[in-house]
C-alpha positions as CSV (number, residue, x, y, z in Angstrom):
1,M,3.7,2.9,2.5
2,S,2.8,6.5,3.4
3,R,5.0,9.5,2.9
4,R,5.0,12.7,5.0
5,T,5.0,15.9,3.0
6,P,6.3,19.2,4.4
7,W,2.8,20.6,4.9
8,G,1.9,17.6,7.1
9,K,-0.3,15.4,5.0
10,D,0.2,11.6,4.6
11,Y,0.2,10.2,1.2
12,P,-1.3,8.0,-0.3
13,R,-4.7,8.3,1.4
14,I,-8.3,7.4,0.7
15,R,-10.5,10.4,-0.1
16,S,-13.8,8.6,-0.7
17,I,-15.3,5.1,-1.1
18,H,-18.7,4.4,-2.7
19,L,-20.2,0.9,-2.1
20,N,-22.9,-0.8,-4.2
21,R,-26.1,-2.3,-2.6
22,W,-24.2,-5.5,-1.9
23,E,-21.5,-3.6,0.1
24,R,-18.8,-4.1,-2.5
25,P,-16.6,-1.3,-3.7
26,K,-18.0,0.5,-6.6
27,K,-15.9,3.7,-6.9
28,A,-13.0,5.2,-4.8
29,T,-10.8,8.2,-5.0
30,V,-7.2,8.0,-3.7
31,W,-4.9,11.0,-3.2
32,T,-1.2,10.5,-3.8
33,K,1.6,12.9,-3.9
34,Y,1.6,12.7,-7.7
35,G,-2.1,13.5,-8.0
36,M,-5.6,12.0,-7.7
37,V,-6.5,8.4,-8.8
38,T,-10.1,7.4,-9.4
39,V,-10.8,3.7,-9.2
40,V,-13.9,1.9,-10.5
41,W,-14.8,-1.8,-9.9
42,R,-16.7,-3.8,-12.5
43,D,-17.7,-7.4,-13.1
44,V,-15.7,-8.7,-16.1
45,A,-16.6,-12.3,-17.2
46,G,-17.9,-13.1,-13.7
47,S,-14.8,-11.7,-11.9
48,R,-14.5,-8.4,-10.0
49,C,-11.8,-6.2,-11.5
50,W,-10.8,-2.6,-10.9
51,F,-9.8,0.1,-13.4
52,S,-8.0,3.3,-12.5
53,S,-7.5,6.7,-14.1
54,G,-4.6,9.0,-13.3
55,T,-0.9,9.4,-14.1
56,G,1.4,6.4,-14.1
57,D,3.3,7.4,-11.0
58,A,0.0,8.1,-9.1
59,K,-1.4,4.8,-10.1
60,R,1.7,2.9,-8.9
61,E,1.6,4.6,-5.6
62,A,-2.2,4.0,-5.2
63,V,-2.0,0.2,-5.7
64,P,-1.4,-0.8,-2.0
65,V,-4.3,1.5,-1.0
66,I,-6.6,-0.1,-3.6
67,E,-5.8,-3.6,-2.3
68,H,-6.4,-2.3,1.2
69,I,-9.9,-1.1,0.2
70,E,-10.7,-4.5,-1.2
71,Q,-9.6,-6.3,2.0
72,M,-11.7,-3.9,4.1
73,C,-14.8,-4.6,2.1
74,Q,-14.2,-8.4,2.2
75,T,-14.1,-8.3,6.0
76,M,-17.4,-6.5,6.2
77,H,-19.2,-9.7,5.1
């Protein structure tokens, strides 16, 4: 899943996670080798959904990290 760049950084990686008062993910920033992806979680018709911004390649590379964030927050309960 992660790639090693010549300058020694692993990608993709989580830069920040913000939780709401119920300890669910609210916003996250993920660095990929293609750029930064910002993810926002919202309630849509009673279901939690996430929306991302960034380039197409960066979004594709960030999907496993976004799923990992959701799993981490589910195990906190």
